[in-house]
C-alpha positions in Angstrom: 13.2 13.5 -23.5 14.1 15.1 -19.9 17.6 14.7 -18.6 17.6 11.9 -16.0 18.1 14.7 -13.0 15.4 16.7 -14.4 12.8 13.8 -14.6 13.3 12.6 -11.4 12.2 16.4 -10.1 9.1 16.1 -12.0 8.6 12.4 -10.8 9.0 13.9 -7.1 6.7 16.4 -7.6 3.9 14.6 -8.7 4.7 11.9 -6.1 4.5 14.9 -3.6 0.8 15.8 -5.4 -1.3 13.0 -6.1 -4.9 13.5 -5.6 -6.6 11.1 -2.5 -8.4 8.2 -4.0 -10.0 6.2 -0.7 -8.8 4.8 2.5 -9.7 1.0 3.7 -9.3 -0.3 7.3 -9.3 -3.4 9.3 -8.7 -4.1 13.1 -6.4 -7.3 13.7 -6.8 -8.7 17.1 -2.6 -8.6 17.5 -0.1 -6.1 18.5 1.8 -3.9 16.1 4.6 -5.7 15.5 2.9 -9.0 15.2 0.7 -7.2 12.4 4.2 -5.3 10.8 5.3 -8.9 10.4 1.5 -10.0 8.7 1.9 -6.8 6.4 5.2 -8.0 5.2 4.6 -11.6 4.6 1.6 -10.7 2.7 3.2 -7.8 0.5 6.7 -8.6 0.1 8.4 -11.4 -1.5 11.0 -11.7 1.0 9.4 -10.6 4.5 12.9 -9.6 5.7 13.4 -7.3 2.9 10.3 -4.6 2.5 12.3 -3.5 -1.0 10.8 -6.6 -2.4 7.1 -5.2 -3.0 4.9 -6.5 -5.8 5.3 -5.7 -9.3 4.8 -2.3 -10.4 5.6 -1.0 -7.2 8.7 0.3 -5.5 9.2 0.9 -1.5 8.8 4.5 -1.0 9.2 4.2 3.1 9.3 1.6 5.9 9.1 2.6 9.6 8.6 -1.2 11.4 5.7 -1.6 13.2 3.8 2.1 11.5 4.2 2.9 8.1 4.7 0.9 4.4 4.4 3.2 1.6 4.5 1.9 -1.8 5.0 4.1 -5.0 4.6 3.3 -9.0 3.9 4.9 -12.4 3.1 3.6 -15.6 1.8 5.3 -18.9 -1.9 5.7 -17.2 -1.3 6.5 -13.8 1.2 7.4 -10.8 -0.1 6.3 -7.4 1.1 5.7 -4.1 -0.6 2.7 -1.5 0.1 3.7 2.2 -0.5 0.9 5.0 -0.4 2.6 8.5 -0.6 0.8 11.6 -2.3 2.3 14.5 -1.9 0.9 17.9 -5.6 0.6 19.2 -4.8 -2.0 22.5 -1.8 -4.0 23.6 -3.2 -6.9 21.5 -5.1 -4.9 19.0 -4.0 -3.1 15.8 -5.8 -1.3 13.0 -4.2 -1.5 9.5 -5.3 1.5 7.4 -4.5 1.6 3.6 -4.4 4.3 1.8 -4.3 5.2 -2.1 -3.4 8.3 -4.0 -3.0 8.2 -7.4 -2.8 10.7 -10.6 -4.4 9.4 -14.3 -3.0 11.5 -17.0 -4.4 12.0 -20.3 -7.1 10.6 -22.2 -6.1 6.7 -21.3 -5.7 7.6 -17.9 -9.0 8.5 -17.5 -10.2 5.5 -19.0 -8.0 3.6 -16.9 -9.3 5.1 -13.8 -12.6 4.2 -15.0 -11.7 0.4 -15.3 -9.6 0.2 -12.2 -11.4 2.5 -9.7 -15.1 3.5 -11.3 -15.4 -0.4 -11.3 -15.0 -1.1 -7.5 -12.0 -3.4 -8.6 -9.8 -1.4 -6.7 -11.9 -1.2 -3.7 -12.0 -5.2 -4.0 -8.4 -5.6 -4.0 -7.8 -3.1 -1.2 -10.0 -5.1 1.1 -8.8 -8.5 0.1 -5.1 -7.4 1.2 -6.2 -6.1 4.2 -8.5 -9.4 4.9 -5.1 -11.4 4.0 -3.2 -9.1 6.7 -5.4 -9.8 9.3 -5.7 -13.9 8.7 -1.9 -13.8 8.6 -1.3 -12.2 11.6 -4.4 -14.2 13.5 -2.9 -17.7 12.4 0.6 -16.7 13.1 -0.7 -15.9 16.8 -2.8 -19.3 16.8 0.3 -21.1 16.0 2.5 -19.0 18.8 -0.1 -20.2 21.3 
């Protein structure tokens, strides 16, 4: 077992050099601030606290209106999921969700086939993006 300090350095090294998996995007008819709020409502247990991300993730970075980066790991994978908001027009924002991951060892290879190869990851990310767009739209409609 590595000492805690050394283990943190190894963890940091892997988070910096994860292989790119994919990126998905959706355009939302809402401002960047409205879309950011929708992103937090979908991804966080407490939308006022970006650290309350889903099980299996920890908050890596939160830049309001711009970027929400999550990271995580378990025995079969080390991963990063990054949401970036692109301002397209005053009331239009694109949300991009990029994924980076490493799947070490033979169990990781099997896990990658189950999660990425099966298309399950793609479906989950697209559904998440649709939920974000729906949240932004419903909040916008209720404000009108």
